[in-house]
C-alpha positions as CSV (number, residue, x, y, z in Angstrom):
1,M,15.6,-22.9,11.6
2,R,12.4,-23.7,13.5
3,L,10.4,-20.8,14.8
4,T,7.7,-21.0,17.5
5,K,5.2,-18.3,18.4
6,T,2.5,-18.6,21.0
7,I,-0.5,-16.3,20.8
8,A,-3.9,-16.1,22.5
9,I,-6.9,-15.9,20.2
10,G,-10.6,-16.1,20.8
11,A,-12.7,-19.1,19.8
12,L,-14.5,-17.2,17.0
13,S,-11.2,-16.0,15.5
14,T,-9.8,-19.5,15.6
15,L,-12.9,-20.9,13.8
16,L,-12.8,-18.2,11.1
17,A,-9.1,-18.5,10.6
18,L,-9.3,-22.3,10.2
19,S,-12.3,-22.2,7.9
20,L,-10.8,-19.9,5.3
21,P,-9.4,-21.7,2.3
22,V,-6.2,-19.8,1.4
23,A,-4.5,-19.6,-2.0
24,G,-0.9,-20.6,-2.0
25,A,-0.8,-22.5,1.3
26,S,1.7,-25.3,0.9
27,A,0.7,-27.5,3.8
28,A,-0.8,-27.0,7.2
29,T,-2.0,-29.3,10.0
30,G,-3.7,-28.4,13.2
31,Y,-4.2,-29.9,16.7
32,A,-6.5,-28.5,19.3
33,G,-5.7,-29.4,22.9
34,N,-7.7,-28.6,26.0
35,S,-6.2,-25.1,26.3
36,S,-4.1,-24.7,23.2
37,L,-4.2,-24.7,19.4
38,T,-1.1,-25.8,17.5
39,I,-0.9,-25.1,13.8
40,T,2.1,-26.4,11.9
41,G,2.8,-25.2,8.3
42,R,5.5,-25.5,5.7
43,G,6.2,-23.8,2.5
44,R,7.3,-20.2,1.5
45,A,6.9,-17.8,4.4
46,H,4.0,-19.0,6.6
47,G,2.0,-20.1,3.6
48,V,-1.2,-18.6,5.0
49,G,-2.7,-15.3,4.1
50,L,-2.0,-12.5,1.8
51,C,1.4,-11.9,0.2
52,M,2.2,-8.2,0.0
53,A,4.5,-8.5,-2.9
54,S,1.9,-10.4,-4.9
55,V,-0.8,-7.8,-4.0
56,G,1.5,-5.0,-5.2
57,N,2.2,-6.8,-8.5
58,M,-1.5,-7.6,-9.0
59,A,-2.5,-4.0,-8.3
60,R,0.1,-2.6,-10.7
61,A,-1.3,-5.1,-13.3
62,G,-4.7,-3.5,-12.9
63,Y,-6.6,-6.0,-10.8
64,S,-9.3,-4.6,-8.5
65,Y,-9.0,-4.8,-4.7
66,S,-12.1,-7.1,-4.5
67,Y,-10.5,-9.5,-7.1
68,I,-7.2,-9.5,-5.1
69,L,-9.0,-10.2,-1.8
70,Q,-11.1,-13.0,-3.4
71,Y,-7.9,-14.5,-4.9
72,F,-6.2,-14.8,-1.6
73,Y,-9.3,-15.6,0.5
74,R,-11.4,-17.8,-1.7
75,G,-15.1,-17.8,-1.1
76,T,-15.2,-14.3,0.5
77,R,-17.5,-11.6,-0.7
78,V,-16.9,-7.8,-0.5
79,R,-19.9,-6.0,0.9
80,Y,-20.6,-2.4,1.3
81,K,-22.2,-1.0,4.5
82,R,-23.4,2.5,4.9
83,L,-21.9,4.0,8.1
84,P,-23.2,6.8,10.3
85,R,-21.6,10.2,9.8
86,T,-19.9,9.9,13.2
87,V,-18.1,6.8,14.2
88,R,-17.2,6.6,17.9
89,V,-14.3,4.5,19.0
90,G,-13.6,3.7,22.7
91,V,-10.0,3.6,23.7
């Protein structure tokens, strides 16, 4: 069964998503048109991103959250940032 989904994403999001090397991705190709971006993948599930079942298994085995994130999103770093006491969110 072939599934198609169309979503609108910003240029920065697209750049970040395409630049992240992902563990477990079977195969993916991309094509950028004038007003569209088409990504075709194959493998188990969508083959891109974080597998919740694997995360659960790794956590139960004692792996840290930073190790798990780095496993699925190679090359990333976990950083800590001191936030103000009050965080305002506009809705």
